[in-house]
C-alpha positions in Angstrom: -6.9 55.5 10.6 -8.6 52.9 8.5 -7.1 49.4 7.7 -8.4 47.1 5.0 -7.5 43.5 5.7 -5.5 41.7 3.0 -7.3 38.3 3.2 -9.9 37.6 0.6 -12.5 36.8 3.2 -12.3 40.4 4.4 -12.2 42.2 1.1 -15.7 43.6 1.7 -15.0 45.1 5.1 -13.2 48.2 6.5 -11.5 48.1 9.9 -11.1 51.1 12.1 -8.6 51.6 15.0 -10.4 51.9 18.3 -9.4 55.1 20.0 -5.7 55.1 20.7 -5.5 51.3 21.2 -4.0 48.7 19.0 -7.4 47.1 18.4 -9.3 47.4 15.1 -13.0 46.9 14.8 -15.0 46.2 11.6 -17.0 49.2 10.5 -20.1 47.1 10.8 -20.4 44.8 13.9 -23.2 42.4 14.7 -25.3 42.6 17.9 -27.2 39.6 19.3 -29.7 41.7 21.2 -32.7 40.2 19.3 -33.2 37.0 17.2 -30.5 34.9 18.8 -32.3 33.9 22.0 -33.9 30.6 23.2 -37.2 31.5 21.6 -35.6 32.0 18.2 -34.8 29.6 15.4 -31.3 28.3 16.1 -30.4 27.5 12.5 -31.4 31.0 11.4 -29.1 32.5 14.0 -26.3 30.2 13.0 -26.7 31.1 9.3 -26.5 34.8 10.2 -23.4 34.4 12.3 -21.7 32.4 9.5 -22.6 34.9 6.8 -21.5 37.9 9.0 -18.1 36.3 9.5 -17.7 35.5 5.8 -18.4 39.2 5.1 -15.7 40.3 7.4 -17.7 41.0 10.6 -15.3 39.9 13.2 -17.0 41.6 16.2 -20.0 40.0 17.9 -21.6 42.0 20.7 -23.6 40.4 23.5 -24.9 41.1 27.0 -25.8 38.9 29.9 -29.5 39.7 29.5 -29.8 39.2 25.8 -32.4 36.6 24.7 -35.1 36.1 25.6 -34.9 34.5 28.0 -32.0 36.4 29.5 -28.7 34.6 29.0 -29.9 32.5 26.1 -28.1 34.6 23.4 -24.8 33.9 25.1 -25.7 30.2 25.4 -26.6 30.0 21.7 -23.4 31.9 20.7 -21.4 29.6 22.9 -22.7 26.5 21.1 -21.7 28.0 17.7 -18.3 28.9 19.1 -17.7 25.4 20.2 -19.0 23.6 17.1 -18.3 26.0 14.3 -16.0 29.0 15.3 -13.6 27.4 17.7 -10.7 27.4 15.2 -11.3 31.1 14.5 -11.4 32.4 18.2 -8.3 34.5 17.6 -10.0 36.2 14.6 -13.0 37.2 16.7 -13.8 40.1 19.0 -16.4 39.0 21.5 -17.9 41.5 23.9 -20.5 41.2 26.7 -22.0 43.5 29.2 -23.6 43.6 32.7 -25.9 46.2 34.2 -29.5 45.2 33.7 -31.5 42.8 35.8 -30.4 39.2 35.7 -31.4 37.5 38.9 -33.5 38.2 42.0 -32.2 39.8 45.2 -30.1 42.9 45.8 -27.0 41.7 43.8 -28.6 41.0 40.4 -28.3 44.2 38.5 -26.6 47.7 38.3 -23.0 48.4 38.9 -21.6 46.9 42.1 -18.4 45.0 42.0 -20.3 42.0 43.4 -22.7 42.0 40.5 -20.3 42.8 37.7 -17.8 40.1 38.6 -20.5 37.4 39.2 -22.2 38.3 35.9 -19.0 38.1 33.9 -18.2 34.7 35.4 -21.7 33.5 34.4 -21.3 34.9 30.9 -17.9 33.2 30.4 -19.5 29.9 31.5 -22.5 30.3 29.1 -20.2 31.0 26.2 -17.5 28.4 27.1 -14.8 31.1 27.1 -11.8 31.9 29.3 -12.0 35.6 28.5 -14.0 38.1 26.5 -12.3 40.7 24.4 -14.4 43.6 25.7 -16.5 43.8 28.9 -18.9 46.7 29.4 -20.7 48.4 32.3 -24.0 48.3 30.5 -25.5 51.4 32.2 -24.5 53.9 34.8 -25.6 53.1 38.4 -27.1 56.1 40.2 -26.3 54.6 43.6 -23.0 52.7 43.4 -19.9 55.0 43.4 -18.4 55.2 40.0 -15.0 54.3 41.5 -16.4 50.9 42.5 -17.8 50.2 39.1 -14.6 51.2 37.3 -12.5 49.2 39.9 -14.5 46.1 38.9 -13.7 46.7 35.2 -10.0 47.2 36.1 -10.1 44.0 38.2 -11.5 41.7 35.4 -8.7 42.9 33.1 -6.1 42.1 35.8 -7.8 38.7 36.3 -7.5 37.9 32.6 -11.2 37.6 32.1 -11.4 40.6 29.7 -8.8 42.2 27.5 -10.4 45.6 27.3 -13.2 47.4 29.0 -16.0 49.7 27.9 -19.1 51.6 29.1 -22.5 52.1 27.6 -25.1 54.9 27.8 -23.0 57.0 30.1 -23.4 60.8 29.7 -20.5 63.1 28.7 -19.8 64.1 32.3 -20.0 60.5 33.6 -17.7 59.4 30.8 -15.1 62.0 31.6 -15.0 60.8 35.2 -14.9 57.1 34.2 -11.9 57.9 31.9 -10.1 59.6 34.7 -10.6 56.8 37.2 -9.7 54.0 34.7 -6.6 55.9 33.6 -5.4 56.3 37.2 -6.1 52.5 37.8 -4.0 51.7 34.7 -6.7 50.2 32.6 -7.7 52.8 30.0 -11.2 53.0 28.7 -11.3 51.4 25.3 -14.8 52.2 24.0 -18.2 53.7 24.7 -21.4 52.2 23.3 -24.1 54.8 23.0 -27.3 54.8 20.9 -26.8 57.0 17.9 -28.6 57.5 14.6 -29.9 60.2 12.2 -33.0 60.3 14.4 -31.2 60.1 17.7 -28.3 62.5 18.0 -28.0 62.9 21.8 -24.3 62.2 21.8 -23.7 65.3 19.8 -26.1 67.4 21.9 -24.7 66.1 25.2 -21.1 66.6 24.2 -20.3 62.9 24.6 -18.9 62.7 21.1 -16.6 65.6 21.7 -15.3 64.0 24.9 -14.6 60.7 23.2 -12.8 62.4 20.4 -10.7 64.6 22.7 -9.8 61.6 25.0 -9.2 59.3 22.0 -11.7 56.7 23.2 -13.5 54.6 20.6 -17.2 54.4 20.1 -19.7 51.8 18.7 -23.2 53.1 17.9 -26.1 50.8 18.8 -29.5 51.2 17.0 -27.9 53.1 14.1 -31.0 52.2 12.1 -33.4 53.3 14.9 -34.9 49.9 15.3 -35.7 49.6 11.6 -37.2 53.1 11.1 -34.2 54.1 8.9 -34.9 51.3 6.5 -37.5 50.9 3.7 -39.8 48.9 6.1 -41.8 51.9 7.4 -41.9 54.0 4.2 -45.7 53.6 4.0 -46.6 53.2 7.6 -46.4 50.3 10.0 -46.4 46.9 8.3 -47.9 43.8 10.0 -45.4 41.7 11.9 -43.0 44.6 12.2 -41.5 45.6 15.6 -43.8 48.6 15.8 -46.8 46.4 15.2 -46.1 44.3 18.3 -47.2 45.4 21.7 -43.9 44.2 23.2 -41.7 45.4 20.4 -38.7 47.7 21.1 -40.1 50.2 18.6 -43.4 51.8 19.7 -46.1 52.6 17.1 -46.1 56.1 18.6 -42.6 56.6 17.2 -43.7 56.0 13.6 -45.5 59.3 13.1 -46.4 60.9 9.8 -43.7 63.5 10.2 -41.1 60.8 10.8 -42.3 58.9 7.7 -42.0 62.0 5.6 -38.4 62.4 6.8 -37.6 58.8 6.1 -39.1 59.1 2.6 -36.9 62.2 1.9 -33.8 60.5 3.2 -34.6 57.5 1.0 -34.5 59.8 -2.0 -31.0 61.1 -1.0 -29.8 57.5 -0.5 -31.1 56.5 -4.0 -29.1 59.3 -5.5 -26.0 57.9 -3.8 -26.8 54.4 -5.1 -27.5 53.1 -1.6 -30.5 51.8 0.3 -31.7 54.0 3.1 -30.2 51.5 5.6 -26.8 51.7 3.9 -26.8 55.5 3.9 -27.9 55.6 7.6 -25.0 53.4 8.5 -22.5 55.4 6.4 -23.8 58.6 8.0 -23.1 57.3 11.5 -19.6 56.4 10.4 -19.0 59.7 8.7 -15.8 61.7 9.6 -14.3 58.8 11.4 -15.8 59.8 14.8 -17.6 56.5 15.3 -15.4 53.3 15.2 -18.2 50.8 14.3 -21.9 50.7 13.7 -23.6 47.9 15.6 -26.4 46.3 13.6 -29.1 43.8 14.5 -30.6 41.3 12.0 -33.4 38.8 11.7 -32.2 37.3 8.4 -29.1 36.8 6.3 -30.1 39.3 3.6 -30.3 42.2 6.1 -26.6 41.6 7.0 -25.6 41.4 3.4 -27.4 44.7 2.6 -25.9 46.5 5.6 -22.3 45.4 4.9 -22.6 47.0 1.4 -22.7 50.4 3.2 -18.9 50.3 3.5 -18.6 50.6 -0.3 -19.6 54.3 -0.1 -18.8 55.9 3.3 -18.0 59.4 1.9 -20.5 62.3 1.7 -20.3 65.4 -0.3 -20.9 68.8 1.4 -24.2 69.1 -0.5 -25.4 65.7 0.6 -24.6 66.4 4.2 -26.4 69.8 4.0 -29.5 68.2 2.4 -29.6 65.5 5.1 -29.3 68.2 7.8 -32.1 70.1 6.2 -34.4 67.0 6.2 -33.5 66.1 9.8 -34.1 69.7 11.0 -37.7 69.8 9.7 -40.2 70.3 12.5 -42.0 67.1 13.7 
């Protein structure tokens, strides 16, 4: 089910119902994983947040460890909330997560109730909030019983610190069990946040997408542009100052192979025939068939957000287009 908001401000955005809940998310959401930390230009981050909201992006996704340094993205977002967005809090969906390392000692990461509750309290303080709309278990914990992690998610909803709960990067089997536990506790799983793109289709191969569809749980795909690979940036190789050119970048140079570049070039041609940029088509592809609720983008400048949002102008694919894309993606690498 798709809802298009009536206010002028949201004319450019499509909103999708999240699973079987009453919550709608924009088809394009903005993640603050990179470029909103303490080492980044505050005014640039502020400009991106403003422009995103003006374009109908009402969902902003964070985590306790986003920065760098860890926690600084939440602090930056909290400042903008207080100075600029405070009157619009009820128009925003704000999410955060806990699961990765945040502080020293045995209680600073993973999925124990001790860590998850403490982390959310810290996140709320950094952002100046009484509650977040969605709180996630950021990754499955191989040692903590799943019942304990899910009980912590149930508890934060009952405490009023989160309205909904989600999980991220859980396998199909882990997700089925998480759904069962949360349903028994009375706090249904709202959403799963997996990585997913044309070049990373594990949720199809693992069966996770089928589980989410059957159980009517929403999904929001992170890295739908494969860290920039599915844009025009790497059409001719690795440009200077790109993520792949940096030793500490999230995208490794070994991922930008000649075979991948050939696929990207072929996909670019398909996108051009659709009247889209490669990034716009990659986002539309993730959202095809209504199986994914929202595509979670990152950005380093306002123009990238503007380009990405234009993807919602053409979310439909013909049978021939989908077959051509499948043929390109199936080429041996």
